[in-house]
C-alpha positions in Angstrom: -34.7 -11.2 -45.4 -34.1 -7.6 -46.3 -30.5 -6.5 -47.0 -29.0 -4.9 -44.0 -25.8 -3.2 -43.0 -24.1 -4.7 -39.9 -21.7 -3.0 -37.5 -19.5 -6.1 -37.9 -18.5 -4.8 -41.4 -16.5 -2.0 -39.9 -13.9 -4.3 -38.6 -13.5 -5.8 -42.1 -12.9 -2.4 -43.7 -10.6 -1.2 -41.0 -8.8 -4.2 -39.6 -6.3 -2.1 -37.7 -9.0 0.0 -36.0 -9.8 -0.5 -32.4 -12.3 -3.2 -31.6 -14.0 -0.9 -29.0 -15.0 2.6 -30.0 -17.2 3.2 -27.0 -18.1 1.6 -23.7 -20.7 -0.3 -25.5 -19.7 -3.7 -27.0 -18.4 -3.4 -30.6 -17.9 -5.6 -33.6 -15.1 -6.7 -35.9 -14.9 -9.7 -38.2 -15.7 -12.9 -36.4 -13.9 -16.2 -37.1 -14.7 -19.8 -36.3 -14.2 -21.1 -32.8 -14.3 -24.8 -31.9 -17.8 -25.9 -31.2 -17.5 -28.3 -28.3 -17.4 -26.8 -24.8 -15.4 -28.0 -21.8 -14.7 -26.7 -18.3 -12.4 -23.7 -17.9 -8.8 -24.6 -17.0 -6.5 -22.4 -15.0 -5.4 -19.3 -16.7 -1.7 -18.9 -17.5 0.3 -16.8 -15.1 1.1 -13.2 -16.4 4.6 -12.3 -17.4 4.0 -8.5 -17.1 1.7 -6.3 -15.1 -2.0 -6.7 -15.9 -3.2 -3.1 -16.0 -6.9 -3.8 -16.6 -9.9 -5.1 -14.5 -11.4 -7.9 -16.4 -11.7 -9.6 -19.8 -14.6 -9.3 -22.3 -15.1 -12.4 -24.3 -16.9 -11.7 -27.6 -18.7 -14.6 -29.2 -20.0 -13.4 -32.6 -23.1 -14.9 -34.2 -21.6 -16.3 -37.4 -24.8 -16.2 -39.6 -24.7 -12.3 -39.4 -21.2 -12.2 -40.8 -22.0 -14.9 -43.4 -25.1 -13.0 -44.6 -22.9 -10.6 -46.4 -19.8 -12.8 -46.9 -21.2 -16.1 -48.1 -18.0 -17.1 -49.9 -15.8 -16.8 -46.7 -14.3 -20.2 -46.0 -15.8 -20.5 -42.5 -19.3 -19.8 -43.8 -19.5 -23.2 -45.5 -19.3 -24.7 -42.0 -22.6 -23.1 -40.9 -21.3 -22.3 -37.5 -23.2 -20.6 -34.6 -21.2 -18.5 -32.2 -17.5 -18.0 -33.1 -14.7 -16.3 -31.3 -14.2 -12.7 -32.1 -11.8 -11.7 -29.3 -10.8 -11.6 -25.7 -10.5 -8.0 -24.7 -9.0 -6.4 -21.6 -11.5 -4.0 -20.1 -11.8 -1.6 -17.1 -14.8 -1.2 -14.8 -15.0 2.5 -15.6 -15.7 1.8 -19.3 -12.2 2.4 -20.6 -10.0 -0.2 -22.2 -6.2 -0.5 -23.0 -5.0 -1.1 -26.5 -1.7 -1.5 -28.4 0.3 -1.8 -25.1 3.6 -3.1 -26.5 5.5 -4.4 -29.5 5.8 -7.9 -28.0 6.1 -10.7 -30.6 3.1 -12.8 -31.6 2.7 -16.5 -31.2 5.7 -18.7 -31.9 3.5 -20.9 -34.1 0.3 -19.1 -35.1 -1.0 -22.3 -36.7 -1.5 -23.9 -33.3 -4.4 -21.5 -32.8 -6.0 -22.1 -36.1 -9.0 -23.7 -34.4 -9.9 -20.3 -32.9 -8.3 -18.0 -35.4 -8.1 -19.6 -38.9 -7.3 -16.1 -40.3 -3.7 -15.3 -39.4 -4.3 -11.6 -40.1 -7.0 -11.4 -37.6 -4.9 -13.3 -35.0 -2.1 -10.8 -35.5 -4.6 -7.9 -35.1 -6.1 -9.3 -31.9 -2.7 -9.8 -30.4 -1.4 -6.4 -31.3 -4.5 -4.5 -30.3 -5.7 -6.5 -27.2 -3.3 -9.3 -26.4 -0.3 -7.1 -25.7 -2.3 -5.5 -22.9 -3.0 -8.8 -21.2 0.3 -9.2 -19.4 0.7 -12.6 -21.0 2.9 -13.9 -23.6 1.3 -14.4 -27.0 1.1 -18.2 -26.6 -0.4 -17.8 -23.2 -2.9 -15.2 -24.3 -4.3 -17.3 -27.1 -4.4 -20.3 -24.8 -6.4 -18.2 -22.4 -8.8 -17.2 -25.2 -9.3 -20.8 -26.2 -10.0 -21.8 -22.6 -12.5 -18.9 -22.3 -14.3 -20.0 -25.4 -14.5 -23.6 -24.3 -15.9 -22.6 -20.9 -19.2 -21.3 -22.4 -21.9 -23.7 -23.4 -24.1 -22.6 -26.4 -27.8 -23.1 -25.7 -29.4 -25.9 -27.7 -32.2 -23.6 -28.8 -29.6 -21.6 -30.8 -27.5 -24.5 -32.1 -30.5 -26.3 -33.5 -32.1 -23.4 -35.4 -33.6 -24.3 -38.8 -35.4 -21.1 -39.4 -35.2 -17.5 -38.2 -36.7 -16.7 -34.8 -37.3 -13.5 -32.8 -36.8 -13.3 -29.0 -36.5 -10.5 -26.5 -32.9 -9.9 -25.4 -33.7 -11.0 -21.9 -35.0 -14.3 -23.1 -31.8 -14.9 -25.2 -29.7 -14.2 -22.2 -31.9 -16.5 -20.1 -31.0 -19.3 -22.5 -27.4 -18.7 -21.7 -27.8 -18.6 -18.0 -29.9 -21.8 -18.2 -27.1 -23.6 -20.2 -24.4 -22.1 -18.0 -25.5 -22.1 -14.3 -22.2 -20.7 -13.2 -22.6 -17.5 -15.4 -25.0 -14.9 -13.9 -27.0 -12.5 -16.0 -24.8 -9.7 -14.7 -21.8 -11.3 -16.6 -23.6 -11.3 -20.0 -24.1 -8.7 -22.6 -26.1 -9.1 -25.9 -25.2 -7.0 -28.9 -27.4 -6.4 -31.9 -27.4 -4.5 -35.2 -30.6 -3.4 -36.9 -32.5 -5.7 -34.5 -30.4 -8.8 -35.6 -28.3 -10.7 -33.1 -24.6 -9.9 -33.6 -22.8 -11.2 -30.4 -23.0 -12.5 -26.9 -20.3 -11.2 -24.6 -19.2 -12.7 -21.3 -17.3 -10.7 -18.7 -14.6 -12.7 -17.0 -11.9 -12.0 -14.4 -8.3 -12.7 -15.0 -8.8 -16.3 -13.9 -11.7 -16.7 -16.3 -14.4 -16.7 -13.7 -17.6 -14.8 -14.5 -17.6 -11.2 -13.2 -20.0 -8.2 -13.4 -19.8 -6.3 -16.7 -19.8 -2.9 -15.2 -21.0 -0.1 -17.6 -21.6 -2.4 -20.6 -25.3 -2.7 -21.6 -27.2 -5.1 -23.8 -29.1 -4.3 -26.9 -32.3 -2.4 -26.1 -34.5 -3.8 -28.9 -37.8 -5.2 -27.9 -37.1 -8.3 -29.9 -34.0 -9.6 -31.7 -34.0 -11.6 -34.9 -31.8 -14.7 -35.0 -31.2 -16.2 -38.5 -30.2 -19.9 -38.6 -26.6 -21.0 -39.4 
C-alpha cells in the first residue's frame, strides 16, 4: 500500500482539540473496544439537563490507525472496529462541547476495556461526556452499552487481505448484521478512499435514530485493509 495521511492523525497531534470540526463526522485517535456484542441495556438516567438531540457513536477502523502507529499497544491485538467516542449531537448539525468541569470517573480503570488510554478517556469526558447530562461513570457505562449493541459484520471481522467496496455495500453489511439499525442511522467515514469509521446515530436511550445532516463518504469505492 502507498503511504497515506489519515484524518485520524489530527486527533493525535491535537488531543485537546474538538472531535468535530464540521457537521461531517470527524476523526481522533481510536482505542480498542471489546469485541463481543450484546444487546443494548437501558441507558442510565441523566443527572443534569441533556441539551442535545442524539448521540453519535464513532467506531473507528483500527487498521487505519495502526498503519501509521504499528508500535501502539493495541495494534498487536489486530482489532477491527474500536470505540472512538460517544458524542452528543444536534439535528441541525451543531454539537455541544466542554459543558462543565464535572469530575471524571471515580475509577478510570473500570473502563479500560473501552478506553485503555487514560488520557483519551479524560479527553472524551471533558470534551463530550460533560455535555451528556450524565455522571462520568454513567456516561462511560452508556458508551460501553452502545458499543456492545452493534454487531460487526463477519465479512469485515474475517478479512485476510485488503478489499474494496462501495460505501453503500459496506453499510449494507451493517444493516444485514443489525436488523434493528436502519441505513438512515449509519454514516461511513473515509480518508483518501480508505475506511476510517462507521458511525451510528442513537437517541438518548441508545435506540437507532436518523443521522440528520451527517453524510457518508462519497467515494465510489472504499479500500478496507485487514486487521
